[in-house]
Every structure is written in structure tokens, then in C-alpha cells.
N, C-alpha and C positions, 0 to 999 in steps of 0.2 A: 504494500500500499503506499510505497514511496514514489512521489512525483519527482523525478530527475530535473531539477530547474537548469536554466541555461547559464549558470554560474559555474557549472562543471566545464572546465576548460577542455577542449579538444586537443589531442596531440597535434603539434604543428606538422610533423612528418606524417604522410599518409601512411597507414597500417594494414596489414593484411593478416591473414589468419593461418596459424600453424596448422598443417595437415593433420587431421584426426582431432583437432580441437574444436571446442564449442564455438559455432559461428557467431554467437553474439559477443564474444570476447574480442578485446582489442590488443593483440600481441604482434609483435614483430616477428618476421621470419627471418632468421639469420642464415647466412651461409653455414655450410658444414664446419668450417674451420673457426667460425665465430669471429672473423675479422670485418665481416660486412653484413649488410642486410638488404632486403628487396624493398623498394618503395615505388609509389607513383611518383611521376614528375611531370614536367611540361613536354618532355621528349618521349614519354610512354611509361615504361617500367624500367628501372634501373637497379643495379647492385651498387649500393652505397658503402663507400669506405669513409666511416666517420672520423678516422684520424687523418686520413690522406685523400681529401675530396678529389684531388686530381686524378686518382686511380679509380674513379667511379666508372662503371661499365654499363652501356645500354643493353638491356635484354630484350625489350620488345619496343619498336617504335610506335608513335602515335598513328602513323599511317597503316601499320600493320594490325591496329584494332578495328580496321574496315573489313567486314566480311566480303568474300568475292561476290560479284554481281550486285553490289549495294554501293551506296555512296556515303552512308552514315556511319561513323565510329560506334563501337559498342560503349554503352555507358555502364562501366565496370565499377561495382561496389567494392569488391575485394578479389583477392586471387591466392592460388596455392602453388608452390613450386613442387613438381614431381621429384620423388626419389631419384637421385642422380642428377638433377638440376637441368634436365633436357626440355621439359615441358612446363607450360603453365595451365592451371585450370582457373578460368575467368568467370566471375559470378556477375551476370548483367540482367538488365530488365527486371530489376528486383521489385518486389511487392511486399507490402507489410502484412504480417502475422501477428496479431496483437500489437505489441510495442515495437518489435523489431522487424527489419526487412529481411526475412529469412526464406523467401520463396522467388524463384526466378529462373532464369536460364543459365545454362552452363556451356562454356565454349573451351575447346581445347586448342591451345597454341603451341604447335611444335617448332622449336626454335631452329632446328636443322633445315626442315623443308619451309619454314616460314609460312605455315598454313594455319587457319582457323577452321574449326570443325565443331559444329553444334552437337552437343550429346543430347540423348533422350528424344531423338526424333520420332514422331508418332505419338508422343505423350502430349497432354495439354500444354499449351503456351504457358510460360512463366509458372510451372507447377513443381519445378524440381527444388529440393531442399537437401542441404548438409552433404552435398556431393564431396567425395574424398578418394584419394588414390589408394589402391592396394599398396601394401609394403614394397612389392618389386616394382610398382608403377605401370603395370600392364592393363590394369582394370580401373574403373571407377565405380563406386557404389553410391547410390542417392535414393531419396524418398520422393514418391509422387503419390499424391492423393491416399496417403497413409499406407501405402505399400513400398517394399524395398526392391530396387532394381540393381543388377550388376552389369556394366556394359564393358565388353572387350574393346580395347582402344585401336587395334589393328584392323579388326573386322567390323567394329561397331554393332556386333550382334549383342542384343539386350536380352537378359534373361530376368524374369520376375521371380523373385525368391519367396514373397509372401503374396497371397491371393484373397485374403479375407479382409483386407482393409476396406473400411467404410467411414462414414462420418463419425461412427461410434466405436468401431474397432480401430485403434491407432498402433501402427507399427512404425518403429523407427523414429518416432517423435512423441511429443506429450500434449497432454490436455492443457487448458488454460491455468489451471491452478498450479500444476507442476512447474510450468515455465515462469509463471509470476513469482512463486514463493521459492522455489529451489533453484531458479536459474538454469534448469535443465531445458534443452531445445534439441540439440543433436542426440538422437536416441539409438545409435548403432555403432558398433566397434569392430573393425577388422581384426582378425587374429594375427599374431606376429608373423606367421608364415603364409598369411593371405588364403588359407584354404577354408575358413569358417568366418561368419559373421554373427556376432551377438548383438541382441537387440531387446529393447523394452517392448511388451505389448500391453496396451491398456484396454480395458473393456468398459466403455462409458455408457453403456446401453441402458444402465439404470440411473445415470446422472440426468437430472431434468435440464431442459433448456431454460435459460432466462431470456425472455423475449423483449428486445428493444424495438421502438417503433420509428419508422421514417415517415414523417409527414410532409416532406418538402421536395422529394425527388421524383414524384409521380403524381398524377391526379388523384389515385386512390393510395391511401397509405399502406405501408407493408411492414411486416415485422422482421427483425433480424434475430435469429436464435443464437445464443451463446451457451455452449454446454458448460455450465458452471455449477460446481458444488458448494452449496451454501453452508454456513455454520450449522452443525448438528445433523448434517446428512452425510453418509459415507462417501469417502473418496472412490474414484473409479479403481477396481481391482487391477493391480499391475503386476506383472510376471516378466521374467527374462527367458528369452528363447536363444538357442544357438541353431543356426542353419549351417549344415556341412555342404559346401559347394560341390566337393568331389562325389558324395554320395547322394547329393539332392534330397536330403531329408532334414527335419528340424526336430529338435527335442526341447521340452520345457525344462528349465534348470530348477532343481530342488532349491527353494529359498528359505525354508525353515520358518516362514511367517505363520503364526498360529491362527491368524484371522485374515479376512479378505480386506480389512480396511487400514492395513499398514502401508508403508511407504518404502520404495527403493530409490534413494535419490541419487546414488553413485554405484557405477559398475565399470570395470575394465578387465583386461585379460591379465592373468599372470604372465610374467615375462617369458617363461618356458612355452607358452601356448597350450600347456596341458588342461588348462582350467581357468575360472574366473574368481575374481575377488570383488566383493560388492558390500554396501552397507544398507542396512534395514533399520527403519524406525517403527515404532508402534504409532497408533494413531495420535495419541497424545504428545508424541515426539520426545518423550523423557526416557526413553530406553532404546539403545543404539546397540546394534550387533554388527560386527564385522565378520564375514563369511567367505570361506573359499569353497569353491566347487570343483570336484575332479570330474572331467568329462568322459573318462574312461569308465569309471565305476558308477558314475551318476550320483555319487553322494556328496553332500555338502556338510560343512563342519564349522561351528562357530569358533573363531579363535580369539575373539576379543569382545567383551560387552562393558557397556557403561550405563549407569543410571543417574538421573538428575531429579531433584525435587521440583525443578521448573520445567526446562527444555534442553535440548542438546542441538547446538548449531551444527550444520554440515560444512563442508569444506568451503562453500561459496563464501562463507563469513570471513575466511581468512586467505581468499585467493582472488581477490578482485572481482568477487561475484561469479567466478567461473567454477563449477564443481567438477569439470572433466579432469581427466589425468589422475594418476596415482604416483606418489613422490617416492619412487624407488631408491633404495640404497643396496649396496653389498651384492651387485649382480642379481637384483630381484628377490633376495631372501629376506630383506628388511625394508620397511617403509617408515616415513615420517608421518606422525600424527599429532593433532593439537587437540588439547582438552583443557577445560576449566575446572576439573574435579578437584584441583588443589588450591582453588581460590582465585587463580589467575589463569589466563590463557597461555599455556606452556607447551613447548615443543616436546614430544616423546618419540622414541623409535620403537616399533613393534615388529617382531619377527613372524614368520608364518606359523610358529607353534603358539603365538600369542604372548610371548615374553616381551615385556616392555621395559623401557629405560627412559628416565627423565633427562632431558638434555639442558633446558634452560631452567635453572634452579633459582634464579633471582625473583624477588616479589614483585613483579610488574608484568604487564600484558605484552604478548606478541600481537602485533596488530595484523601482520600478514607475513608470510614467507615469501621471499624474494628470489632465492637462488640456492642450490646446493652444489658446491664446487667439489666434484669427486676427486680431483687430483690432490688438493690440500685437505679433504675432509672437513670443509667449512660449510656451515649453514649462514646465509645471509638473511636477516629478516628485518622488519620495520617495527619500531617501538617508540615510545616517549614515556620514559618512567616518571618523570617529574611534572610533565604539563600535558594534559590530556587534549590540548587543542592542537598539538603539534605532532610531527611525525619524522623520525630519523632512521638511517640505515645502522644496524648492528650485526655483529657476527659472533659466532660461538663454534668452537670445535666440536665435531661429532665425537671426539674422545672424551669430552667433558672440560670442565674449567669454567671460568667466568666469562661472561659476554663482555664484548667491548663495542664502543660506539666508533663507527666508520665515518660518518658525516663529520666534518670538523666542527669543533666547538664554537667557532665564530659565526657558523651558519644557523639561523633559527627558522621557524615556520614549518611549512609542510614540504617534505622533500620525498621524491618519488625516483625510482631507479628501474631501468630496464637493462639488465645484465646479459653480456653475451654468453654463448654457450661454453667458451673456453674460460670464463670468470675473470679475464684480464681487463676487460673495459666495461663501462656502463654509460648509457644515455641518462643524463642527470637533469631533472626538473626540479625547479626551486619555485616556491610559492609562499607568500606571506601577504599581510594586508597592505605592505607598501611596496612589494616588488614581486616581479614574475620573470623568471629566466627559463627557456625550454631548450632542451637538446644539447647541453653542454656534453662534453665527452670526458670522462675521467677514468683514471686507472684504479685498479683495485689490488689490494686492499688499501693503498696509501692514499687514495682519493686525490691524486695530482691531477690538476686540469690539463688535459692534452689539447682540447679545443674549446674556447670559450663559447658560451651560448649564442647562437645565431639569432635568437629572438628574445627580446627583453622588453620589459615595460615596467614603468614605475607609476605610483599613484599620483594623480595630478595635484601640483602645489596648491591648487584652488580647492581641493576636496578636504574637508575635515577628516582628521585622523580617527580610525577605529581603535578604540581603547578597550583593553581586556580588564575584567575585574572579577572578583569573587565576592559573594554574599553568604552569610550564614543565617538560615532561617530560624524561626522560633522552634522548629523541630530538631535543630542541630545539625542540619544538611547544609553542606557547603556547595553552593552551585557556581559553575563558571559562567561567565556572560561577557557579551561585548556591547559596546555602546558608541554611537556617533552622535556628538553633541551639536547643537545649532551653531552656525557661523556667528561670530562676535558674541560668543556665550557669555553671559553675566550671571554667575552663581546667586546673585541677590534677586533675580528674576524667576518667575514661574513659566515653565514651558510645558505643552502637550507632549505626551510620550506614546510611541507606537511600539508595541511589543510584536515581534515575529516569532512564532511557535510552530514547532512540529510536535515533539514530545513522546513519540512512540519508538519502539525498539528497532525500526528500520533506518534511522538516519540521525546524524548530528547537525547541529545548527552552529555551534560555537567552534568554529576551527580558524586557526591562523593561516588564512589562504587568501590569495588575490581575489577580490570581489566580495568578501565577507564586509558586512556593513552596507552593502548596496542593495536598493530595493529595486528590482527590475520592473516591478509593476507601476511604480510612481512616475507620473509624467513631470519631469523637473528635478529639483535639487531639494530634498528634504530638509537637509542642514540649512540651506539658504532660505528655506521658507519658515524655519524656526521650529522644527520638530526634533525631539530627542528620539532616537531609533535604537532599540535594545533587543537583545535575544538572550535567554536564560536556557541552560542545559539541565534538565531535570533528571532524576534518577530513571532508570530504564533505558536511556538513550544509549546507544552502542559505543560509548567512549572507552578508552583504555584506562578504566579506573577499577578494575576487578570485577570478579563474579557478582559479588553482592550487590555492587552498585547497578549492574545491568539487570539482574534477575529479581530485584526486589519488586519489579513491577508486574511479577507473574500474579495473574488473577486480579490485578489492580489497575489495569488500563483504564483511564478515564476518572480514576480516583487519586491515586498516589502521584501520578505526573501532574495532575491538574493542581492538587495541593501544593506541590513544590513550586509551580509557576506562581501561584497566587501569594504564597507566603514570601517567595523571592521578590515579588512585585512590592509587597509591604516594606522590605528592607531597602529597596531602591527608593522609595517614597521618603525614607529618612534622611536622604542626602539634601532635601529642602529645596531643590529647584524644580521639582515635578508639580504640575498642577493636576491635583487629583481629581478634578472635575472634567479633565480632557485626558482620558485614558483609553487607548485603542489597542486592539489586538487583531492579528490577522494570521491565517495560515491556509495551507493546501493540502488536501487528502487527510492523512493523519493529523496534520496541523489545522485544517478545517474542523475536524471533530474536537480537537483540543480547543479551539476558538469557541465553539458553541458550548462546550463543556464549562468553559471560564465565564461566559456570559450567564449561563444557567446557575452554576454553582456559587459563583462569587460576583452577584451583580452589583454588589456595593463597591467593588473595586473596578471593574471594567465597564465603560460606558458607551463604547462603540466596538463593533466586531464586523470583520469581512472574512467570510467563511467560504471557501472555494472547494468544491468537490468532496464535501465531508461524509464520512461514515457516521450516520446519526443514530443508527441502531445496530449494534455489534452483532446481532442475529442475522444481519442481512449481507454480511461480508463473506469471504471465501473461508473454506473450513481450515486449509492448512495454515494460514496465517493466524486467524483468529484463535483457533484451537491450540496452536502452539503456546500461545501467550496467555490465554484465559482458561484452558481446560475444556471440557466438553460440557455443553449446555444440559445434556441429560443427567450430569452429576452436579453442576453448580450454575444453573441458569441465573440465579439472583445476581451472581458476579457480573454477567453480561449486562444485565438491565441496570444494575447500580452504575456501571461505568459509562452508559450510552447516554449521549447528550439529549436524546428525546425524552429521558426520564425527568430532565431539568427545563425543558422548553417552557414551562408554565412560569417559570421564574424570571425569564429575561425581561429586563426593564430599559435596556439601553438600545441604541441604535444598531440595527442588524442588516447587513446586506449578504444575502445568500446567492451563491453563483454555482451552476452546475451545467454540464453538457449532457444533452439527452441521449447522445450515442456513447456514453461512457461505459465501456465494457468491464472496467475494473470496479469502480465504486458506482453502482447503478444509480441512475436518476431517481429510482425509487425512493432512495435515501432522502433526497430533497422532499419528495411529495409526502411522505410519512411525517417529516418534521413539520412541513407547512401545515398539514391537518391538525397538528398538535398547537401551533401558534394560532390558528383560526379558532380552535375550540376554546382557547383561554383569551381570545380577543386581544392578541398582542400584535401591533403593528410591525411591519417590516418590509424591506425591498428585496425584490427578487430578479436575478437575470439568468434566464435559461438560454443555452446556445444550442440551436438545433443541430443535432447529429454530430456534435463534436465530442472527441474522446476525452480521456481523463486529463490530457495535458491542455486541452481547450486551445488548439493551435491551428487546427485545419481551417480552411476557408479564407477567402480574401478578406482582409481588415480585421480578422479576429483579434490577433494579439493587441493591435492598436485600440481596438474598442474595449477590450477588457481592462487595458491600461487607463483609458479614458473614464470608464465608470468607477474603477478603483479609486482613483485620484480624486474625482469629483466628490464622491461619497465621503471619503475621508476628510477632505477640506471642509465640506458642509457640516459634518457631524462631529468632527474633532478639529476645530479651527486651528491653523498654525500660528505661530508668533508668541513672543514673550508677552507676559502681562505683569 
């Protein structure tokens, strides 16, 4: 339920996708020796040497992107390099499936013959998904219409290996909820020897459609069905199958799930190709099993189990949102695992017998794993032990010992690294509220700058500075926050305040990054107009502050986070320069829900609210997200209702602007309508803006973003007037 706003900066260099990886991920594909990477350029596709750019090599020219018999170049979104580096697999004519453009056409470019050949001929246009080379590069497998196909690249003979795919039987990809909440999209894996394909199969026949209605695109309205499992309803049963290409037969893998409503969010081949390794979760997502399955005997075995009183995060939480891949060590006999069971998110190694060993023993969180250098037996990872708003690179020896910081001490803010396969260099991106620098090249582990950042930006001298602060509430909880004060600030005067809130376990708002403190929806300059702009980070946010901080929100969404925000606001008021008669709050998605809860639970504090695409009743959201953090409504429905904004609509006394897209497949427009009914029942005035057929991002259609900014700004200025008093 996280709306990814436009402040998330795109990589300046074009990225492509590692063969076999999740197509939603943004990963550079390096050359085999780790000295260069492939990238789009004005000249086509090049092999970039980041240290010696004069050695860049053109791989495919822009002219070669024009298929024979046509005059228009392919619009390529991404590409993969074939094993051996002879060919490229180009992904073009892409179409959106939910949030990501994961459906389209695939073309093969042979560098030796300089020819382009479209794959999947005879299948529907723009229907192919997740195409990837076999390990030997002679075939490509892909999904079309929920079936999996394999195409020989010499003959272009296509073999269909699943035949039961429908809109309800899903092979090789996933339903809406899996994709949204686990990050899973690419749902099949080649075996290491290329003789088999393992894949997920989901049976969504018992999952009901949620019907969205389109009133604008035809004379007669029509419905748009979205297969969507709501809270309290069971997920689509999911199983793993393996198709043997040499024997042309498939078997179902024994997954050891005791019920049909468990989850399988991760699966990969063992490195010897004799079996699979995968993770299962129970429906409440507080019991995790790692299972290996032997394909010869057909038997599976649990090698590792973990339980948590709240929930267990899967790999996507500590791998840039990408759950694909398995982090193997010791020639596939051991792997890296991350767990919070010790109170912090720490790195362990686990072998195939289940024996585990703690690697990071310091009392702080691993934010993400960045790289394992097999030659030096070093794990590089991101962390920020003393400041939860920042991020730095650390390293630790697999043999044990203390972790050490790699990012130099004179660099602060949020720092990210893309490390080459040889572990010797990294592309280094730095971001803070005052500066941004992208794609410097540094050596590792000494962090010597080899090439300065080619792209840099500094905060405008005219912009007011984003200040970080902490407040401790009456409950003894210390919250991080940032603030942008008005220009020509006078502490003797009173100013209106606008709080920006998210508040749920899917995102942080208080980070030391470029763009923090900017309001992308406000037309104009908030500081120049005389607003104090603030965000507070409540408990439950996924900040690197330990397990207790993050998981205290379990079964308390809409209660604990809302109280933290309100009590934090009271501490802010003690500074003396806030006009408590002019207090506004706004947020999107989970932040929209928090906004409504703050207006309803603490109307004495919050006088104006702008809520965009909110979940107003927690029983109306998807089961994976809401049940992970709240439990099962069959067991504790009262918690869901207690934390839902609809339960407090009758208390709203301030000014409210409610905004929602009618085509929101994520947080359904239904949420707005049931909340509106409550406001009507209690005779509470409000303003409403619905955007026809817009999704959760409310970005589609000519003029939409500008219009949203217009109504946002006008409502705020009219109901929470700017300026000192």
C-alpha cells in the first residue's frame, strides 16, 4: 500500500535487467569480468567502462533497432545480454500490468549477423512476459496469457509447456496480491543445466473479482474485473511445479504446506540442479520455513524454521524490493539469510543441513545486503547504526569479527552502491537534503574516488534548509522528524503548520535525502508563503531502529502510529511558533488513512486534512498486506475496526478534502464511498475530488497531475491560510 512518489530519483544511467532476475528490479548488467556494464546511450546500446570511458564499446547502434521492412526503431524498455555476450534480448512495446510495464514484445538481436528477430510469433501482440535465456543461450522461455513457452533460437520452434493457463489458473507469474505485497512477478526459473523449468502455479478460481466501473470511455459503462483477495478471504492456493523438457512432463513439488492458504514467496534452484530451495509462510506470515526438495526422490525437507510474535519479512525487505535470487556461498552449500529474531535485522549463514551462524553481531540493523565478495570472503551491506534517517556502506568478514564502515566518515546522508561482480569498483550515489551526486566510481574497499560524479545538484540557495530534529512524546517515545521553516522566519510570530504523514510499515518519510522537505503537490513555495512543513516518523515505520520499533505496530495500525503522530505534534507545539488554530495534515495511500485517523481521533489538534487514496476500512484492503500486520479478522476483527478511519468519521470537525481515483486497483474507490456515507450520516461537511479511471498514482490522463496540485494548493491556502501572525 505504498505510493512511490516522484521524489524517488531515477538512476541517471539507463539500467537493464540481469538475466533470470525479477523484471521489476533495476539492476545493472555487468560484463563477465566486472570491468564494465551495458547501458542505453544516444548511439544505441554500449558497453560502458566506468573507469576509462574512452574504452566504451558500441554493442548495438540506434539504426540496428529498426526491424527489417519498417522505418521505426523499437521503443526498448530494457534488455538482457545472452550468455557468452553474443546476443541481446530486447523488451519493447511494453504494456502496464498493475504498476509495472511487464508485458510486451521481445526481439532477439544477434550481434554477429546484425539481425533483429521477433520472438513469440503467432502469440498475441504485446503478450509476452519475463522472457529469459536458457543457461546455454540457445533458447528463451517466456509467459503469455498465463502459460509458459520455450522457443529455440535457431529454428524459432515454439513449445508450449503449460496448457491450463487461464485468467484464473496462473502459470509463471502471479496474482495481484503476490505482486503488490511480495514483489514477485517473474514466476519461473531455468534449471542450471537448462533441462527443466520450475514455476509457480496459482489457482485463483475461488478468489472473487473486484469490479471497477468505467463511465467515461463508451456510451454504456462497463466493469473492469480485478482478481483481488480482500482481508479475511483466503489467498489463491499456490504450488510449485517442475517441467522436465527432455521428458516433456511436469511434476508438482512437495511443499509441506499444511493448508491451502499459505504462501511461497521465494523459490530457486539448488546450484547442483538436483532440487529446489524455497520459503513458505503461513497465512498470518509469522511462521517461515526454508525447504529443500529433491527431484529424484520427490521428497522435501524443512531445513530451517523461524517464528515471530508479529510477522516475518521476506527477502524483498532487505534486497531493494526484489525477492528473486538466492545468496549462495561455499559452492552452493551455504547461503546468506537475514533475520530479526535477535532484536536487530542481522546477517546469518545457513547450510543445507540447517546449521546457522550469526555474522553481524553488533546491535544495529542491516538495511540491505549489497554484495558478497567471494575472493575476500567479505559481505558488503548498508546500515546506519546511529542515525535512522541515513544509510552507509559497511563490510564484515564471513569468517567473523567486527563490521567496519566503508563510506568515509566525512560523507553523510543516504548513500547507495552498485558493486561490480569482481568487487573492485562500485558506482556510488550520494544524496542528502543539501546535495545529490550520481554515478561516481569508487574503488573498494578503500573507497578511493576513481571518477567523480558526472551528475551533481545542490539545493538552491533560495530554498530554506531542511532541518532534522527529535521530539520525545509524553509516552516516552523519541521520534525523528524534519522541518522546513518559512523564509524570514521570526520565532516571535505564529505560523501555520502542515504535517506530511505516511505512518505504516511500508515506507519511511524522514530520510536525509535530496528532495526531503519538498512538497511535490504544492504549487509555489511553501516556505515563501509562510508555512512550517514537518514530517514525523512514528513507531512501525521500517526505519533501522530495531525489531521492537518496527513491530510494535502489530495489530495496532491506526492506533499506535496515530497516537505517536498526535503526541509528537503536541511536542512540536511547545516550540512556541506554531499557530495551533492552523494545523494541517496530508498523506497518500497509507498516509491518506493516517490523515483521516488523525482528523477523527484527534480533532482538537488537526484542523485541516487532505487525504489522497486512503484505506478507510482495513477490512477492504488486500489480505497479504493487512493480515501480515494485523492478524486475521476471524480472530481479532475488533483490532481492524478500531484502527480504521471509518470508525472515527463521526468525530471529524475540521476541513477535509478527500481525493481518490475511481480506477484504483490497489486501494479501491469503494474506500472513499463507504467513508463518504459515514460523513453524510453524521452531517459532516467535506470536499471531494474523484478522478475518473485514474489508478492509485492518479497520474493518467492529460492535465491530471497539474489539476491535483491545483486543488491541493487551493484547499490548503483557503482552509489553512499561510503567513505569520
